[in-house]
C-alpha positions in Angstrom: 105.1 100.0 92.8 105.5 102.8 94.7 109.0 105.2 95.0 110.2 106.4 98.7 112.3 109.3 99.0 113.6 109.0 102.6 115.5 111.3 105.3 117.5 109.2 108.6 119.1 111.5 111.1 120.8 109.7 113.6 121.3 112.4 116.8 123.6 111.8 120.0 127.0 113.2 117.8 126.2 110.8 115.4 129.5 109.9 113.4 130.3 109.1 109.5 130.8 105.3 111.0 127.5 105.4 112.3 126.1 106.4 109.0 128.2 104.0 107.6 126.7 101.3 109.7 123.1 102.7 108.6 123.8 102.6 105.4 124.9 99.2 105.4 121.8 97.9 107.1 119.6 99.6 104.9 121.2 98.3 101.7 120.7 94.6 103.1 117.1 95.9 102.3 117.5 96.8 98.9 117.2 101.3 100.4 119.9 102.8 99.3 121.7 106.6 98.9 121.7 106.4 94.9 118.6 107.2 92.0 118.3 106.0 88.6 116.9 108.8 86.4 114.9 107.7 83.3 117.9 107.3 81.0 119.5 105.0 83.6 121.6 107.6 85.3 122.4 107.2 88.8 123.2 110.0 91.1 124.2 110.1 94.5 121.6 111.6 97.0 122.2 114.3 99.8 123.4 113.1 103.1 121.3 111.4 105.0 118.9 110.9 102.1 117.7 107.1 100.9 115.3 105.8 98.3 113.6 102.9 97.6 110.8 101.3 95.5 108.3 98.6 95.7 104.9 96.9 96.8 105.5 98.4 100.4 103.8 101.2 102.1 105.5 104.3 103.7 104.3 102.8 107.5 106.7 99.6 106.0 109.4 101.5 105.1 109.4 103.7 108.1 110.1 100.2 110.4 112.5 99.0 108.0 114.6 102.4 108.6 113.5 102.5 112.4 115.2 99.4 112.6 117.9 99.6 111.0 118.6 103.3 112.9 118.3 101.7 116.0 121.2 99.1 115.0 123.4 102.0 115.4 122.9 102.9 118.9 121.9 106.5 118.4 118.2 108.2 118.7 116.9 108.9 115.5 114.5 110.5 113.3 113.2 108.9 110.3 110.7 110.8 107.5 109.3 108.7 104.4 107.6 110.0 101.5 106.0 108.4 98.9 106.4 109.8 95.4 104.5 110.1 92.1 107.1 111.3 90.8 110.5 113.1 91.8 112.9 115.7 90.3 116.4 116.9 91.1 119.1 118.7 90.2 122.9 119.4 91.3 123.3 115.3 92.3 126.1 114.1 91.9 126.2 111.3 89.1 127.9 107.9 90.3 
C-alpha cells in the first residue's frame, strides 16, 4: 500500500467555500486533510494539504485531485508525493 501527501492550491481569488467544495470532492475519493499516527491519533494537515493511501500511482492520485479541483472552476496546481514514511510536529489533534 502506498501513502501519498498532496497539495492542491486554487488560484483566481479562491474562497473558503471553494476549498470546502474541493475537500468534499476529495473526501468522496477517500482523500482527506487528516493524517493518522501509528498510535491511532488523528491530526489536521495544514491548509491545502491532503493525504491518502492505497494501491494507486502518484499519477492516479494527481488525476483524481485535478478532477476535483476542476470542479471548483478555479485554476489550480496539484503536487503529489509518494511516501515511505512521514514525520510531523505542530499539527492540531482532531
